[in-house]
C-alpha positions as CSV (number, residue, x, y, z in Angstrom):
1,M,83.2,113.5,51.3
2,I,82.8,117.0,52.5
3,E,85.9,119.1,53.2
4,A,86.7,119.7,56.9
5,K,86.6,123.5,56.5
6,I,83.2,123.4,54.8
7,E,81.9,120.9,57.4
8,R,82.8,123.4,60.2
9,V,80.9,126.2,58.4
10,V,77.9,123.9,57.8
11,A,78.0,122.7,61.5
12,S,78.0,126.3,62.7
13,Y,74.6,126.9,61.0
14,L,73.0,123.5,61.7
15,L,71.8,122.9,65.2
16,T,68.3,121.6,64.9
17,Q,66.2,119.3,62.7
18,E,64.4,122.5,61.5
19,D,67.8,124.0,60.4
20,K,68.5,120.8,58.5
21,I,65.1,120.8,56.7
22,I,65.5,124.5,55.7
23,F,69.0,123.8,54.3
24,A,67.8,120.7,52.4
25,E,64.9,122.7,50.9
26,N,67.2,125.6,49.9
27,I,69.6,123.2,48.3
28,K,66.8,121.6,46.3
29,T,65.5,125.1,45.3
30,L,69.0,126.1,44.1
31,E,69.5,122.8,42.2
32,N,66.2,123.2,40.4
33,E,66.7,126.8,39.5
34,V,70.3,126.3,38.2
35,F,69.2,123.2,36.3
36,R,66.2,124.9,34.8
37,K,68.2,127.9,33.7
38,S,71.3,126.4,32.1
39,S,73.1,129.8,32.1
40,A,72.5,130.4,35.8
41,S,74.8,129.7,38.7
42,V,74.0,129.3,42.4
43,E,75.2,132.9,43.0
44,T,72.5,134.3,40.6
45,E,69.6,132.4,42.2
46,T,69.6,133.5,45.8
47,A,66.4,135.7,45.8
48,S,64.1,132.9,47.2
49,L,66.5,131.6,49.8
50,D,66.1,131.5,53.6
51,P,68.1,134.2,55.2
52,A,70.2,131.8,57.3
53,F,71.0,129.7,54.2
54,Y,71.9,132.8,52.2
55,E,74.2,133.9,55.1
56,F,75.8,130.4,55.0
57,L,76.5,130.8,51.3
58,E,78.0,134.2,51.9
59,K,80.2,132.8,54.6
60,L,81.5,130.1,52.3
61,K,82.3,132.8,49.7
62,E,84.0,135.0,52.2
63,D,86.2,132.1,53.4
64,G,87.1,131.2,49.8
65,L,85.3,127.9,50.0
66,F,82.6,128.5,47.4
67,P,83.5,127.3,43.8
68,L,83.3,129.7,40.8
69,T,81.6,127.5,38.2
70,A,78.0,126.3,38.3
71,G,79.0,122.7,37.9
72,E,81.3,122.9,40.9
73,Q,78.7,124.8,42.9
74,L,76.1,122.1,42.3
75,S,78.7,119.4,43.2
76,L,79.3,121.2,46.5
77,L,75.6,121.4,47.2
78,K,75.3,117.7,46.6
79,E,78.2,117.1,49.1
80,I,76.5,119.3,51.6
81,E,73.2,117.4,51.1
82,A,74.9,114.1,51.6
83,Y,76.5,115.5,54.8
84,L,73.0,116.6,56.0
85,N,71.7,113.1,55.4
86,S,74.6,111.6,57.4
87,L,73.8,113.6,60.6
88,T,72.3,111.7,63.6
89,L,69.1,112.9,65.1
90,V,68.9,113.4,68.8
91,R,65.4,114.2,70.1
92,L,65.3,116.3,73.3
93,T,62.2,117.2,75.2
94,L,62.8,120.2,77.5
95,A,60.5,122.1,79.9
96,F,61.3,125.3,78.0
97,K,62.1,126.5,74.5
98,P,65.9,126.8,74.5
99,R,67.8,129.8,73.1
100,R,70.3,129.3,70.3
101,D,73.4,129.7,72.5
102,F,72.1,126.8,74.7
103,L,71.6,124.7,71.6
104,V,75.2,125.4,70.5
105,K,76.4,124.1,73.8
106,L,74.2,120.9,73.5
107,V,75.3,120.2,70.0
108,S,78.9,120.8,70.9
109,F,78.6,118.4,73.8
110,F,77.1,115.6,71.7
111,N,79.7,116.1,68.9
112,Q,82.6,116.1,71.3
113,N,81.4,113.0,73.2
114,G,79.9,110.9,70.5
115,A,81.2,109.2,67.4
116,R,78.7,111.0,65.1
117,K,77.7,114.5,64.3
118,V,74.2,115.3,65.5
119,V,71.3,117.7,64.9
120,L,68.7,118.2,67.7
121,D,65.0,117.7,67.3
122,I,63.7,119.9,70.1
123,Y,60.3,119.6,71.8
124,S,59.0,121.8,74.6
125,R,56.7,120.3,77.2
126,A,56.1,122.2,80.5
127,E,54.9,118.9,82.2
128,I,58.4,117.6,82.6
129,V,59.1,120.6,84.9
130,A,62.9,120.4,84.7
131,G,65.5,118.1,83.2
132,V,65.4,116.5,79.8
133,V,63.9,113.5,78.0
134,L,66.4,112.2,75.6
135,E,65.9,109.9,72.6
136,Y,69.0,108.8,70.7
137,Q,69.4,105.9,68.3
138,G,66.4,104.0,69.7
139,N,67.3,104.6,73.3
140,Y,64.9,106.6,75.5
141,R,66.0,108.2,78.8
142,D,63.9,110.4,81.1
143,Y,66.1,112.7,83.1
144,S,63.2,115.0,84.0
145,I,61.9,115.5,87.6
146,A,58.2,115.0,86.5
147,H,58.1,111.4,87.7
148,D,59.7,112.4,91.0
149,L,56.9,114.9,91.6
150,D,54.4,112.3,90.7
151,N,55.9,109.9,93.3
152,L,55.9,112.6,95.9
153,S,52.2,113.4,95.4
154,T,51.2,109.8,95.8
155,E,53.2,109.1,98.9
156,E,51.0,108.3,101.9
157,G,50.4,111.4,104.0
158,F,52.5,113.7,101.9
159,M,49.5,115.7,100.5
160,A,47.8,115.6,103.9
161,G,51.0,117.0,105.5
162,L,51.2,119.8,103.0
163,L,47.6,120.7,103.5
164,N,48.0,120.7,107.3
165,Q,51.0,123.0,107.0
166,A,49.0,125.4,104.9
167,K,46.3,125.8,107.5
């Protein structure tokens, strides 16, 4: 089980499925390098890491949460990997590509209102116009206004009325 302090640091860097994949790949890279070079430690094998993952490791060190020995470091990486695998995926389709600060708010909302920690799988589709399409644990909800616009355009006389107003 991952320590609460470490979980908070991990959670601050993990918002999306993409972040989760990058972290998992970096953990595997470190494990392989440290295992291959028995004299190495995680700290000596950071050259090929993603900048965000490297920053994450530095934050752990800065906060005194990163172990000193290679064995303890690998153990911590295994705990983080298990934590990554425990996260629940929430797929969101938005009409725009959200900024990181918006994603922070979304993840915070889900984490505060749900029983599980989540990562977001974000898709961008301009066709939904506004709102969100949400997929969570097999449930699908369309909170976009795309279907409302489709309904308006098929209502009898609606398009004719718009065209007459334009003349």
